[in-house]
C-alpha positions in Angstrom: -3.9 -17.9 -3.2 -2.0 -21.1 -4.0 -3.1 -20.8 -7.6 -2.1 -17.1 -7.6 1.4 -18.1 -6.3 1.6 -20.7 -9.1 0.8 -18.0 -11.7 3.4 -15.7 -10.1 6.1 -18.3 -10.2 5.3 -19.2 -13.9 5.3 -15.6 -15.0 8.4 -14.6 -13.2 10.3 -16.9 -15.5 12.9 -15.0 -17.5 15.9 -16.0 -19.6 17.9 -13.3 -17.9 19.4 -14.7 -14.7 19.5 -11.4 -12.6 15.8 -10.7 -13.4 14.8 -14.0 -11.9 17.1 -13.6 -8.9 15.8 -10.2 -7.9 12.2 -11.0 -8.6 12.3 -14.2 -6.6 14.1 -12.5 -3.8 11.4 -9.9 -3.2 8.4 -12.1 -4.0 9.7 -14.9 -1.8 10.0 -12.4 1.1 6.3 -13.1 1.6 4.4 -10.0 2.6 0.7 -9.8 3.3 -0.5 -10.4 -0.4 -3.5 -8.3 0.6 -4.1 -6.9 -2.9 -4.5 -10.2 -4.7 -6.4 -11.6 -1.7 -8.8 -8.6 -1.9 -9.4 -9.3 -5.6 -10.2 -13.0 -4.9 -12.4 -12.2 -1.9 -14.4 -9.6 -3.9 -14.7 -12.0 -6.9 -16.1 -14.6 -4.5 -18.5 -12.1 -2.9 -20.1 -11.3 -6.3 -19.9 -14.8 -7.7 -17.1 -14.7 -10.3 -15.2 -18.0 -10.5 -13.4 -17.6 -13.8 -9.7 -18.4 -14.0 -8.9 -14.8 -15.0 -9.2 -13.8 -11.4 -5.9 -15.6 -10.6 -4.1 -13.9 -13.5 -5.2 -10.4 -12.5 -4.5 -11.1 -8.8 -0.9 -11.9 -9.9 -0.9 -8.7 -12.0 -1.7 -6.5 -9.0 0.9 -8.2 -6.9 3.5 -7.6 -9.7 2.6 -3.9 -9.9 2.8 -3.7 -6.1 6.2 -5.4 -6.1 7.5 -3.1 -8.8 6.5 -0.1 -6.7 8.3 -1.6 -3.7 11.5 -2.1 -5.7 11.4 1.5 -6.9 10.3 2.9 -3.5 13.3 1.4 -1.7 15.7 2.9 -4.2 14.1 6.4 -3.8 13.9 6.1 0.0 17.3 4.6 0.3 15.8 1.9 2.5 17.9 -1.0 3.8 15.3 -3.2 5.5 11.9 -4.6 4.4 10.0 -7.5 5.8 12.8 -8.1 8.3 15.6 -8.6 5.8 17.8 -6.5 3.5 16.0 -4.7 0.7 16.7 -5.8 -2.9 18.6 -2.6 -3.5 20.8 -3.3 -0.5 21.4 -6.9 -1.8 21.7 -6.3 -5.5 22.3 -2.6 -5.9 20.1 0.3 -7.2 20.4 -0.3 -10.9 19.2 -3.9 -10.7 16.3 -3.0 -8.5 15.1 -0.2 -10.8 15.4 -2.4 -13.9 13.8 -5.5 -12.4 11.0 -3.2 -11.2 10.6 -2.1 -14.9 10.5 -5.8 -15.9 7.7 -6.5 -13.4 5.7 -3.5 -14.7 6.0 -4.6 -18.3 5.3 -8.3 -17.4 2.1 -7.1 -15.6 1.0 -5.3 -18.8 1.7 -8.4 -20.9 -0.6 -10.4 -18.5 -3.3 -7.7 -18.6 -3.6 -8.4 -22.4 -4.5 -12.0 -21.6 -7.8 -10.8 -20.2 -8.8 -9.5 -23.6 -10.8 -6.8 -21.7 -10.2 -3.2 -22.6 -11.8 -2.1 -19.3 -9.4 -4.2 -17.3 -6.4 -2.6 -19.1 -7.9 0.8 -18.7 -8.3 0.4 -14.9 -4.8 -1.0 -14.4 -3.1 1.5 -16.7 -5.0 4.3 -14.9 -4.0 2.9 -11.5 -0.4 2.6 -12.4 -0.3 6.2 -13.6 -2.0 7.5 -10.4 0.4 5.5 -8.2 3.4 7.1 -10.1 1.8 10.6 -9.6 1.4 9.8 -5.9 5.1 8.8 -5.7 6.1 12.1 -7.3 3.8 14.1 -4.9 5.4 12.3 -2.0 8.8 13.2 -3.3 7.8 16.8 -3.6 6.5 16.7 0.0 9.7 15.4 1.4 11.1 17.6 4.2 8.0 19.8 4.0 6.8 20.4 7.6 3.9 22.6 6.3 2.0 19.6 4.7 -1.6 19.5 6.0 -4.0 16.6 6.4 -5.6 17.1 3.0 -2.2 17.0 1.3 -1.3 13.9 3.2 -4.5 12.1 2.2 -4.1 13.1 -1.4 -0.7 11.3 -1.5 -1.8 8.1 0.2 -5.0 7.8 -1.8 -2.9 7.9 -4.9 0.2 6.0 -3.8 -1.4 3.2 -1.7 -5.2 3.2 -1.9 -5.4 3.3 -5.7 -4.1 -0.2 -6.2 -6.5 -1.5 -3.5 -9.3 0.2 -5.3 -8.2 -1.2 -8.7 -8.0 -4.7 -7.2 -11.6 -4.7 -5.9 -13.0 -2.9 -9.0 -11.4 -5.5 -11.3 -13.5 -8.3 -9.6 -16.7 -6.4 -10.5 -15.5 -5.8 -14.1 -14.7 -9.5 -14.5 -18.1 -10.4 -13.2 -19.7 -7.8 -15.5 -21.5 -6.3 -12.5 -23.8 -3.3 -12.6 -22.3 0.2 -12.2 -23.6 0.4 -8.7 -21.9 -2.8 -7.6 -18.7 -1.8 -9.3 -18.8 1.6 -7.5 -19.4 -0.2 -4.2 -16.5 -2.6 -4.8 -14.2 0.3 -5.7 -15.3 2.3 -2.6 -14.5 -0.6 -0.4 -11.0 -1.0 -1.8 -10.2 2.8 -1.7 -11.4 3.1 1.9 -9.6 0.0 3.0 -6.4 1.1 1.3 -6.5 4.5 3.0 -7.1 2.9 6.4 -4.2 0.4 5.7 -1.7 3.2 5.0 -2.9 5.4 7.9 -2.3 2.5 10.3 1.0 1.9 8.7 2.0 5.5 9.5 0.9 5.0 13.1 3.1 1.9 13.4 6.1 3.9 12.4 5.9 5.6 15.8 4.0 2.9 17.8 5.1 -0.4 16.5 7.8 -3.0 17.1 10.6 -3.1 14.6 10.9 -6.9 14.7 7.2 -7.3 14.0 7.2 -4.6 11.4 10.3 -5.9 9.6 11.6 -2.4 9.2 13.2 0.3 11.4 11.0 2.5 13.6 11.2 6.1 12.5 12.1 5.3 8.9 9.5 7.9 7.7 11.1 10.6 9.7 14.6 9.6 8.5 13.3 10.0 5.0 11.8 13.4 5.7 8.2 12.2 5.4 5.6 14.3 7.2 2.8 11.8 8.0 -0.5 12.3 9.9 0.8 11.5 13.4 3.4 14.3 13.0 0.9 16.7 11.4 -1.5 16.3 14.3 1.3 16.4 16.9 2.4 19.8 15.5 -1.1 21.1 15.6 -1.6 20.1 19.3 1.9 20.5 20.7 3.5 23.4 22.3 5.5 25.9 20.2 8.7 24.2 21.3 7.4 20.7 20.5 6.2 21.9 17.1 9.6 23.4 16.4 11.3 20.1 17.4 9.2 18.1 14.9 9.6 20.7 12.2 13.4 20.7 12.4 13.4 16.9 12.4 11.3 16.7 9.2 13.2 19.4 7.4 16.6 17.8 8.2 15.7 14.1 8.3 17.1 14.3 11.9 16.9 11.1 13.8 18.8 12.2 17.0 15.5 13.4 18.6 13.4 10.4 17.5 12.7 9.2 21.1 11.6 12.7 22.1 9.4 13.0 19.0 7.8 9.6 19.8 7.0 10.9 23.2 5.5 14.2 21.8 3.4 12.2 19.3 2.1 10.0 22.2 1.6 12.8 24.7 -0.5 15.0 22.3 -2.9 12.1 21.5 -1.8 12.2 17.8 -1.7 8.4 17.5 -5.3 8.1 18.8 -6.5 10.8 16.5 -4.7 9.1 13.5 -6.3 5.8 14.5 -9.7 7.5 14.6 -9.3 8.6 11.0 -8.3 5.0 10.0 -11.4 3.8 11.9 -13.7 6.1 9.9 -12.2 4.8 6.7 -12.7 1.2 7.8 -16.3 2.1 8.6 -16.7 3.5 5.1 -15.3 0.3 3.6 -17.8 -1.8 5.7 -20.7 0.4 4.7 -19.9 -0.3 1.0 -20.3 -4.0 1.6 -24.1 -3.5 2.2 -24.4 -3.4 -1.6 -23.0 -6.9 -2.0 -24.7 -10.2 -1.5 -24.5 -11.7 2.0 -22.3 -14.7 2.4 -18.9 -16.0 3.7 -16.9 -13.8 1.2 -18.7 -10.6 2.2 -18.3 -11.6 5.9 -14.5 -12.1 5.3 -14.3 -8.6 3.7 -16.1 -7.2 6.7 -13.8 -9.0 9.1 -10.7 -7.8 7.2 -11.7 -4.1 7.5 -12.5 -4.6 11.2 -9.2 -6.4 12.0 -7.2 -3.8 10.1 -7.4 -1.4 13.0 -5.6 -3.7 15.4 -2.8 -4.8 13.1 0.8 -4.6 14.5 2.7 -5.1 11.3 
């Protein structure tokens, strides 16, 4: 990861001052770096030690960072990782344009791999992520969204880059199609579980630990799985309360909605889905060689369910 950070710092260099300022601001905020870490762990699990793994780990972090910059503009977010978002600090135009810079820099770096398959995977992933963002935008303030529609969005918007990260390791190692499929399955399942837990924490987390405001999803009119399940299980009045809040982005009843979500067992049911996805990820690891990297990937999936931020 230290080598990945070195590549990131080197490739963030730009002759345009504002590009460097905004890029450094969001990259230096830290974050989990889970996508590049996944690529490195998967590469270790299947025995690839070439330098290109550092380059592509930086690429997936750049793509992820670009989506964050654009997300925060679309969602009008003001807080991320415990400090003001880039759009809050530098304005929307700078955030959008620097996000574009990071996307285009990522594509320049992909070319360094000289692997058409690498470029195909990342181009496809970037396109699917954009489609997921548009689907989420279309679903805003839609209280009729069901579980299938919710999963379709998060598998595009979040899980796709996890899947690409783990698949890339197999491609770099020139692994068999069955190993590549197992690597991709692990990433997709882990990414789905990651986002499902993220949506739980919006109603059951600590704002200081999360680094963002509780109830942000509701304020933005996002109908996530805890709300979908609470509406299915709640009384007619409780369902109506949640529907109105989603449709109007109404925060006045947030505390009541949190109580409804907890009382109906929606958080436990949502965590159960995340648990099934984590188990699917762990099952995919059976196709990989045993060793410390495979064990670390197993532990990562297991620990995901207890994360608080």
